[in-house]
N, C-alpha and C positions, 0 to 999 in steps of 0.2 A: 241815711248812711248806706252806701252801696256795699254789695257783698264782698268786693275785693278789699275795701278798707277794713270791714269788719273782720275778715280773715287775717289781715295784716296785724290789726290790734291784738287779736287773740293770740297770734304767733309770738308777738312781742312779750305779752304777759307770760305766756308759757315759757319762753326763753328765760325770763328773769326768775321765774319760780324754779326752773330746772337748775340754773346756776346756784341759787341759794341752797337747794337740796344737795347739789354736788359738793359744795364746800363743807356742808355739814358732814357728808359722807367721807370726805377726804381725811378729816381729822379724827374720825372714829373707826376708820377701816384700816386694814393692814395694806402695806404697799402692794402685795401680790393681788389684792382685790381691786386695784385701781382700774384695771383694763375694762372692767364691766361698766365703768362710768363713761368711757370714751364715746360710745354711741349717743349717750344723753348729752354730752358736751357738744357734739356735732349738731344735734337737734337744737340745742340752745343757740348755737351760732346762726342756724337758719332763722330762728325766731328773732334774733337781734337784727337781721337784715331788714325786717319790716318796721323797726322802731323809727322814730322821727329823726330829724337831721342832727339833733343834739347828741345822738348816739352813733353817728356814722363812723366814728373812729374805731368802733368795734367791728372790724371787717371780718368777713367770712374767711377762715383759714383752716388748714388741715390741723387737727389736734394730734400732737405726737403720741405714739403708742407708749413711749417710755418717758416717764416724768421723774426728774431727779428726786432721790429719797428725801433730801433735806427740804424740798418743797412740801411734800406730803406731811411731814412731821414738824414743820416750822411752827414753833409756839407763837401764838398771837397773830399769825399770818391771816387766818380765816377772817377774823374780825376786821382787820385793816382792809383786806380786799373787798369785803362786804361794803365797807364805808366808801371805798373808791368807786364801786359800781353805782353808788347812790350820788356821791358828791360830784363826780365828773360828768354826770348827765345834766347837771345844773349849770346855768350861765355864771361865770365868775365875775365878781364885782369888787373893786378895791374899796376897803373901808378903813376908817381910823381905828386904832387899837391901842390900849394903854401899855401893851408890851413894849412898843417902841420907846415910850417915855421911860419905862422901867429899865430898859437896856442902856439908854443914854445916861440915866441917873445913877444906876448901880453897877452896870457893866463898864461903862466909861471906856469903850473900845477906842474911840477917836484919840484918847490921851494915853491909855494904858496898854493897848493891845500889843504894841511894839516896845521892846527894850530900847531905851534911849539913855544917853549920858545924863539927861535931865531927871529921869525917874529911877535910874539904877546907878548909883554912885560907884566909883572905883573902890574895890575891896569889900563892897557889900556882898551879902550872900543871897543867891537866887534859890528859892525853895519852892517846890511844888506841893500839891495837896497831900502827897504821900510822904512828905518830909525828906524827899531826895533833894539834893542841892549842891551847888558849887560856889566857890568864891570868885568874884569878878576880878580877873587878872588884868594887868595893863593891856595885854594883847587882845583879850576878849572885849575889853572896854573900848579899844580903838576902833572896833567894827561897828559900834553902836552909832546911829545918827544922833546929832546933838539934840534935836527936838522931834516930837512925834510928827510923822509925815502927813497925817490926815486930819490934824486938829481943826483946820478952817475949811475943809473941803466937803462938799455935798455933790453927789452925782444924781442926775435925773433918772437914769435907768441903769440897772446892773443885771448881768447874767452871772449866776453862780453855777458852774458846770462840774457835776460829779463825774465819776468814771464808770457808772453802771453800764452793764451790757445792753440795757434798754436803748442806748444811743445808737447801736449798730443798725444801719439801714433806716435811720430816722429822718435823714435829710433836714436836720435842724441847724446846720452850720451857718447859713446866712441869717437866720433869726437870732441865733446866739450872738453873732458878730454885730448885729444892729444896735446892741446896747452901748451906752456911753462907756461903761467900765465892765470888764470881764474878769471874773475870778475863776481860777482852775486849781485842781488838786494834784499834788505829787508828780510834777513834771510829766504829764501825760503826752504820748505821741500825738502829733497833729498832722502828720503827712501820710504818704502811701495810701491815699484814698479816704482817710479818716476825716479830712478837712470838710468835706461836704456834709458830714453828719455831726461833727463837733465844733466846726468853725476853725479859724486860724488866728484870731485876735486874742491877745492876752495882755492884761494890765497888772495882774497880781496872781502869782502861782506859789503853791506850797512845795516844799521839798523835804520829805522825811529822811532822816539819816539812813534808814533802811535801804532806800533806793540807791544812795551813794555806795553803801556796803555791798548789796547783793547784785545790783544791775551794773555798777561801774567799778567793781573790784576794789572797793574802799578808796578809789581814786589814787591807787598806787601805780597803775600802769595803763596803757592805752587811753591816755587822756584825750586824744583826738576824738574818740567816740563820744565822750562826755561833752566836749565843746561843740561838736556838730549837733548833738541832741538838743542843747539849750539855745542854739542860735535863733530858733523860731520864736522865742519869747521876747525878742527885742530888748527894750529897756525896762521890762517889767520889774516890779518888786518881787523878790523871792523870799518867802517866809520860811524860816528854819525853826520848826517847833521842837527844839531839843537843847535844853540848857540845864538839865538836872542829872545827867550822867556824863562824866568827863570823857569817856570814850566817844560818845556821840558828838560832844562839842569839838573834839579833835578833828573828826572827819568833816564837820561843818566848816571849821576854820581852814582845813585843807581845801575845801571847795571854794571858799572865799578867796584864798590866795591864788588858786588857779584862774578864777574869773578875773581877778585884778591883773595878774601877770600876762594874760592873753588880751587884755583891753576890752573885755566883754562889757557891754552897756548895762547888763543886769545889775540890780541893786539889792543885794542880800540884806535881810533884817531878821532878828530873832523874835519869836513869839514870847510874850511875857506871861509866866505862870500866874502872876497876880490876876491878870485878865481872865485866864481860864478858871481860876478859883472863883472869881466873881460870877462867871457864867454858871458854874456848877451850883453856886448858892442860889442864883435866880431860878434855874430850872428845877432845883430840888423842891422849891415851893410849888412848882407845877407838876410834881410827882414824877420827874425824870431823875432817877438816881442810878448812876452807873460809875464804874471805877474810873473811866476816862472818857470824856467826850471825843467824838471823832473829829478829825481835822475839817471834814466837810461841814459838819454841824457848827463848828466854831466859825467857819467862813460865812455861813448863812447869818449868824448873829451879828458879825461885823458888818456885813452888807446891809442888814436891817437898820443899823445905826447910820451908815454913810450914804444910803441911797433912798431916793424918793419912791422908787418901785423896784421890786426884786423878783426875778424870774429864775426858777430852778430847772435845770436839765440834768439828766443822768442820775437822779436820785431815785433809785428803786432797788431795795435791798434783797429782793426775792429772785429765785432762780427760774421763774416762769413769767412770761409776758402777761400783763393784766388784761389785754384785749384779744390777743391772738392765741393765747395758751401755749405758745412755743417756748421751749427751754431757752434760757439765757445764760451767757457766761457772767461771772462775777464782775469783771471789767470789760469794757468794750474792746480792749486790746490784748487781753490774756485771760487765762483760766485760773489765776491765783485766787485762793479762797480768802474770805474775810477773816480778820483777826477777832474771833469771838471771845478771846480771853479778856480783851479790854473793852470792845465796843458792842453796844446793843443796837445794831442798825435798825431792825424792825421797830424797836421802841422809839428811837429818835424819829424815824419816819412817821410814826403815828402822831407825834407832836407837830411835825411839819405839815401833815395832812390837816390837822386842826387849824393851823395858821392859814393854810389855803382856804379852808372852809370859811374862816373869819375875814378873808380878804386882806390879810397882812402881807402875803406873798402869793405867787402863783407857781404851781408845780405843773410842768409839762410832761405828759406821758404819751407814749405812742409816737406816731409820725407827724412831722411838720410837712408842709407842702414841698414836693421835690424841687430842689434848687441846686445850683452849682456854685460852690465857693471857689475862689481862685487860690491855689496853693501858694504859700509863702515860705514854707520850710519843709 
């Protein structure tokens, strides 16, 4: 073994040891003490530069002097990032897993994920896990498709795109768009330069009532801005996950009326609380217990039922990049904070990481190859 290779190997090992030590320190130290770790992190980055090609995504970057406080004191983050440093150095291989069979048997997303006239009769009551619910009125019933839209469909490949700030400058757009079916969350922006990082194809997108209320003024005025925003989704399915509060249903019905009146090709559908309850039951047996599953996590489960292969992008719930150590925004398009009242994002991500490790799905972190996607909206 030549001296250069020996030095490189030693530097790599030193880098890994330093990173482990750093994360131990981060969670036992006060925020004001963090700066003393910065030189060590830089030294660790130097060590990573000597690692083999499987670690090349951990590029040398300047470590920020200021780290967000919620990063340092994020409960459970250290363990997950430790796992990531181990798992993403290994080659990923798709494997069969009994979870897929469990989802199809007990989750039944292909049949139950969407409210239909077949599975939700007129005048029946829609109730969620917290016993909130409304009665199905003739107007609401008229918006339901007659039958489930995905009962007899299987897709060879699917991209499920979260909105994490890790997508910024990732150049993953073309890779995301190469899938047969693309899921997206909460009407994300796809233009103004974002397309090269997040892609521009969409087949299925969610729309939480909160975005209608806060971003589009409850759809009471300036409707042109809303119509212009959703044009880029083409004839996608638009999933409305809100049928347990009448105020939310009203704004969703208003959105449906606007889309119909303007001749939009978008196809709005409502998420079925029965399906969500099924998922919470399944994941409860896997020790994931939280007040409400996030929309992104629900989409991942639906994709696992409908798709032969599932790739995740933009799923990273922490405020620091796992490879460059640079601070990240919560979303790739804004600085809005996560709703910690309902969602346990790091906990969900820990389970997604296990699925990645077991070859059930593939999580993409860091940068894809620089590519240029053609803007369409």
